[in-house]
C-alpha positions in Angstrom: 11.9 -17.2 31.4 10.3 -20.5 30.5 7.0 -18.9 30.9 7.9 -16.1 28.4 9.1 -18.7 25.9 5.9 -20.7 26.2 3.8 -17.6 25.8 5.8 -17.0 22.5 5.4 -20.3 21.4 1.5 -19.9 21.9 1.1 -16.8 20.0 3.6 -18.1 17.2 1.3 -19.4 14.8 -1.5 -17.1 15.1 1.0 -14.3 15.0 2.4 -15.6 11.8 -1.0 -16.1 10.4 -2.0 -12.6 11.4 1.2 -10.9 9.7 0.8 -13.0 6.6 -2.8 -12.5 6.0 -2.4 -8.7 6.7 0.7 -8.2 4.6 -1.1 -10.1 1.6 -4.0 -7.8 1.9 -1.9 -4.7 2.0 0.2 -5.9 -0.9 -3.2 -7.0 -3.0 -4.6 -3.2 -2.1 -1.5 -1.4 -3.4 -1.3 -3.6 -6.5 -4.8 -3.0 -7.4 -4.6 0.8 -6.8 -1.2 0.9 -8.5 -2.5 -0.9 -11.6 -5.5 1.3 -12.0 -3.2 4.6 -12.0 -0.6 3.0 -14.4 -3.4 1.9 -16.9 -5.2 5.3 -16.5 -1.8 7.1 -17.1 -0.9 5.0 -20.2 -4.4 5.8 -21.6 -4.1 9.8 -21.2 -0.4 9.7 -22.5 -1.5 7.6 -25.6 -4.4 10.0 -26.1 -2.2 13.0 -25.9 0.4 11.6 -28.2 -2.5 11.1 -30.8 -3.7 14.7 -30.2 0.1 15.9 -30.8 0.5 13.9 -34.0 -2.9 15.2 -35.2 -2.0 18.7 -34.5 -4.6 19.2 -31.8 -2.2 20.3 -29.3 1.3 21.6 -29.7 4.5 20.7 -27.9 4.0 23.1 -25.1 0.5 21.9 -24.3 1.8 18.2 -24.5 4.6 19.1 -22.0 2.0 20.8 -19.7 -0.4 17.6 -19.8 2.8 15.4 -18.8 4.0 17.7 -16.2 0.3 17.7 -14.7 0.1 14.0 -14.8 3.7 13.8 -13.1 2.3 15.8 -10.2 -0.7 13.7 -10.2 1.6 10.5 -9.8 3.8 12.2 -7.2 0.6 12.7 -5.1 -0.7 9.1 -5.4 2.7 7.7 -4.5 3.0 10.1 -1.5 -0.6 9.1 -0.3 0.2 5.5 -0.8 3.4 5.9 1.5 1.2 7.5 4.2 -1.7 4.8 3.7 1.1 1.9 3.9 2.6 3.5 7.0 -0.8 3.7 8.8 -1.6 0.1 7.8 1.8 -1.3 9.0 1.2 0.5 12.2 -2.2 -1.0 12.5 -0.5 -4.6 11.9 1.9 -3.8 14.5 -0.7 -2.8 17.0 -2.7 -5.8 16.2 0.3 -8.2 16.7 0.8 -6.5 20.2 -2.6 -7.1 21.1 -2.6 -10.6 20.1 0.5 -11.2 22.3 -0.8 -9.2 25.2 -4.1 -11.0 25.3 -2.4 -14.4 25.2 -0.3 -13.1 28.0 -3.4 -12.0 29.9 -5.2 -15.2 29.3 -2.1 -16.9 30.9 -2.1 -14.7 34.0 -5.9 -14.7 34.5 
């Protein structure tokens, strides 16, 4: 039991740093991707509202454009969820590898 505790203590700082940097990267990527989609959506809606006010499109066309954008946003969110799950699996696998490598180094 003491050897296991020593092993866990030996990987502690490395594991914390690995998790910290991996999660920060994940958050940074998600934020960047989300910001661009939000900006693009805002620009499109603003343009469509101007078209509506100027009579270039009617209410039905505006509604159709908004519904299409809603679907695009849903698809984006679904792909973000899948990508995040894959990234978290990769982080978990990396952490397991780190601990196993430390264990193997201690044994060999």
